[in-house]
Backbone as a ProteinNet text record, in pm:
[ID]
protein_1_A
[PRIMARY]
MQYLANLAEVEVSQIYRIENGKINPKLSTILIIAKALEINPSVFFL
[TERTIARY]
-336.3	-354.6	-492.5	-592.5	-728.5	-738.1	-671	-673.5	-613.5	-499.1	-435.6	-524.2	-579.8	-667.6	-785.9	-841.3	-952.4	-907.9	-793.2	-741.5	-715.9	-656.3	-617.9	-731.2	-839	-951.5	-904.6	-825.9	-770.7	-810.2	-834.9	-869.9	-755.9	-790	-688	-607.9	-672.2	-600.1	-493.4	-520.6	-421.3	-302.8	-328.5	-221	-131.9	-192.2	-115.2	-30.6	-88.4	-13.5	103.3	82.6	191.5	300.7	261.1	357.7	440.2	377.5	445.8	514.5	512.6	580.7	511.2	383.9	309	268.3	247.6	211.4	294.2	308.9	371.3	258.7	244.3	133.9	158.1	49.2	56.4	108.2	165.7	213.5	99.8	-17.8	-131.9	-164.6	-149.7	-173.9	-67.2	57.3	166.1	139.1	95.6	67.7	-47	-148.6	-263	-220.1	-141.3	-95.5	-2.3	87.2	178	100.4	-0.3	-82.5	-153.2	-206.7	-275.3	-179.6	-54	47.1	114	82.5	141.6	293.9	340.3	484.2	509.1	633.2	674.1	679	619.9	621	761.2	860.5	997.3	1048.4	986.9	1026.2	1013.3	918.9	898.3	1008.6	1090.1	1192.7	1334.1	1346.1	1479.1	1542.2
-885.8	-806.7	-741.8	-814.6	-761.3	-636.6	-638.6	-523.8	-400.6	-416.4	-306	-257.3	-348.5	-311.4	-228.9	-269.3	-193.7	-55.4	-47	82.1	177.4	124.9	206.9	223	150.4	149.7	113.7	6.3	-47.5	-194.1	-245.1	-386.6	-474.9	-579.7	-670.1	-732.7	-758.8	-815.7	-719.2	-589.7	-490.9	-490.8	-503.6	-510.8	-630.3	-745.4	-865.4	-845.1	-784.9	-763.3	-666.8	-565.4	-471.9	-544.6	-617.8	-688.5	-788.9	-853.8	-957.1	-904	-772.4	-711.8	-732.2	-766.4	-788.6	-656.9	-553.5	-422.3	-315.4	-202.8	-85.9	10	39.2	125.5	271.2	343.4	486.7	552.5	670.5	744.8	769.8	798.4	823.7	700.6	582.1	458.6	438.9	468.1	458.6	551.4	672.4	768.9	722.8	665.5	614.9	500.4	407.9	293	339.6	432.1	484.4	552.5	628.4	695	592.2	486.6	381	311.6	296	230.6	327.7	455.8	561.7	563.6	557	562.6	667.5	706.3	799.8	724	776.4	707.4	675.8	750.4	726.6	587.5	526.2	391.2	291.5	313.2	222.5	230.2	333.8	355.2	332.8	273.1	247.9	124.2
575.6	457.7	453.8	497.7	496	583.5	699	790.4	722	658.9	587.9	474	400.4	289.7	341.1	453.4	511.8	556.2	623.1	669.6	553.5	448.8	333.9	232.5	252.8	159.1	18.2	14.4	-109.8	-115.2	-233.4	-246.7	-196.5	-124.3	-71.5	-185.1	-297.7	-412.2	-462.8	-454.1	-495.8	-399.1	-270.6	-171.4	-201.8	-229.9	-262.4	-388.4	-491.3	-615.8	-595.4	-513.9	-483.1	-405.5	-303.4	-218.7	-298.5	-393.9	-471.6	-596.8	-614.8	-727.9	-860.8	-857	-981	-1046.3	-964.3	-1016.4	-945.7	-1010.2	-950.3	-912.7	-784.4	-743.9	-783.8	-799.6	-823	-694.5	-709.4	-594	-495.3	-545.4	-457.4	-372.4	-429.6	-354.6	-248	-282.1	-184.8	-67.4	-97	9.2	99.1	39.6	116.7	207.8	155.1	234.1	345.7	314.3	416	528.3	492.3	593.6	681.1	620.1	696	792.5	749.3	833.8	930.9	915.1	996.9	984.7	859.9	831.5	724.2	711.7	607.1	474.4	369.3	239.7	187.2	229.6	182.6	221.4	320.9	364.4	249.1	161.2	49	-55.5	-47.1	-148.7	-97.1	17.6	74.6	13.8
[MASK]
++++++++++++++++++++++++++++++++++++++++++++++

């Protein structure tokens, strides 16, 4: 998680909250994470 947080320049605690369904990320955050993972953002909505 720390690696992804560093790549996306997002707090690791935010990554954990998103992953665990505690928060709904903004579209801009989804786009940043998708870019860091080098995937299409639509993958998050399948």
